[in-house]
C-alpha positions as CSV (number, residue, x, y, z in Angstrom):
1,M,-44.5,-42.3,-14.2
2,T,-41.9,-40.0,-12.6
3,D,-39.6,-37.6,-14.3
4,S,-36.8,-40.1,-14.1
5,S,-38.7,-43.0,-15.6
6,L,-39.9,-43.6,-19.1
7,P,-43.2,-45.3,-20.2
8,E,-42.9,-49.1,-20.7
9,C,-44.8,-49.0,-24.0
10,G,-42.4,-48.3,-26.9
11,V,-44.8,-46.0,-28.7
12,A,-45.5,-44.0,-25.6
13,R,-41.7,-43.9,-24.9
14,F,-41.0,-42.6,-28.4
15,L,-43.7,-39.9,-28.1
16,Y,-42.4,-38.9,-24.6
17,L,-38.8,-38.5,-25.9
18,L,-39.7,-36.8,-29.2
19,D,-42.7,-34.7,-28.0
20,G,-43.7,-31.7,-30.1
21,P,-42.7,-30.7,-33.6
22,W,-39.3,-29.3,-32.8
23,A,-37.9,-32.6,-31.4
24,T,-38.0,-34.5,-34.7
25,L,-36.9,-31.4,-36.6
26,I,-33.8,-31.1,-34.4
27,V,-33.0,-34.8,-35.0
28,R,-33.5,-34.2,-38.7
29,E,-30.9,-31.5,-38.7
30,L,-28.4,-33.5,-36.6
31,L,-28.7,-36.4,-39.0
32,H,-26.5,-34.3,-41.3
33,G,-23.7,-34.2,-38.7
34,P,-22.6,-32.2,-35.7
35,H,-24.0,-28.7,-35.3
36,R,-23.3,-25.7,-33.1
37,F,-26.3,-24.2,-31.2
38,T,-26.6,-21.2,-33.5
39,A,-26.4,-23.3,-36.6
40,L,-29.3,-25.4,-35.3
41,R,-31.3,-22.4,-34.4
42,N,-30.8,-20.9,-37.8
43,A,-31.8,-24.2,-39.5
44,L,-35.1,-24.1,-37.5
45,P,-36.7,-20.8,-38.1
46,G,-39.2,-20.0,-35.3
47,I,-37.7,-22.1,-32.6
48,S,-36.9,-20.2,-29.4
49,P,-33.5,-20.6,-27.8
50,H,-35.3,-21.8,-24.6
51,T,-37.0,-24.6,-26.5
52,L,-33.9,-25.7,-28.4
53,T,-31.9,-25.7,-25.2
54,S,-34.6,-27.7,-23.4
55,R,-34.8,-30.3,-26.2
56,L,-31.1,-30.7,-26.5
57,R,-30.8,-31.2,-22.7
58,Q,-33.5,-33.8,-22.7
59,F,-31.9,-35.6,-25.6
60,E,-28.5,-35.5,-23.8
61,T,-30.1,-36.9,-20.6
62,H,-31.6,-39.9,-22.5
63,G,-28.4,-40.6,-24.6
64,I,-29.8,-39.4,-28.0
65,V,-27.3,-36.5,-28.3
66,T,-23.8,-35.7,-27.1
67,R,-22.7,-32.2,-26.2
68,T,-19.0,-31.6,-26.8
69,S,-17.4,-28.4,-25.4
70,Y,-14.1,-27.3,-26.8
71,G,-11.6,-25.3,-24.7
72,E,-11.2,-22.6,-27.2
73,V,-11.6,-18.8,-27.2
74,P,-14.4,-18.1,-28.0
75,P,-15.9,-21.3,-26.5
76,R,-17.3,-23.8,-29.0
77,V,-20.0,-26.3,-28.3
78,E,-21.2,-28.9,-30.7
79,Y,-24.2,-31.3,-30.6
80,Q,-24.1,-34.7,-32.3
81,L,-26.4,-37.7,-32.4
82,T,-25.2,-40.8,-30.6
83,P,-25.6,-44.2,-32.3
84,L,-29.0,-44.4,-30.5
85,G,-30.0,-41.0,-32.0
86,E,-28.7,-42.0,-35.4
87,G,-31.1,-44.9,-35.2
88,L,-33.9,-42.4,-35.7
89,S,-32.9,-42.0,-39.3
90,D,-35.1,-44.9,-40.5
91,V,-38.0,-43.6,-38.4
92,L,-37.8,-40.1,-39.9
93,T,-37.4,-41.6,-43.4
94,A,-40.6,-43.7,-42.9
95,M,-42.5,-40.7,-41.5
96,N,-41.4,-38.6,-44.5
97,T,-42.4,-41.3,-47.0
98,W,-45.8,-41.8,-45.4
99,A,-46.5,-38.0,-45.1
100,L,-45.7,-37.4,-48.7
101,K,-48.5,-39.9,-49.7
102,V,-51.2,-37.9,-47.9
103,P,-53.0,-35.7,-50.5
104,D,-53.5,-32.0,-50.0
105,P,-57.0,-31.2,-49.0
106,P,-59.2,-30.0,-51.8
107,T,-59.4,-26.3,-52.3
108,A,-62.7,-24.5,-52.2
């Protein structure tokens, strides 16, 4: 697989596109509507600006997110899920439902 190609297997493709914990959390935030970079960073305590920028660029490259720059002073940029990205809503809901069924480990 090269940098410009995606795995043929759907599960592998999903894992490639949404690698790491931040990817799904970014999508979770964007499911609430468009966000500016700083608003996303504030909603995700602990994410570095570099990681957020990298994930947003990857999402934009693969058509999951759009980046809209407004010609204002100061400049304003918003990130929004595309219809393809919005399709992740059901996936994240299913992940949440499943994860909440996993019991906490017993305490010693």
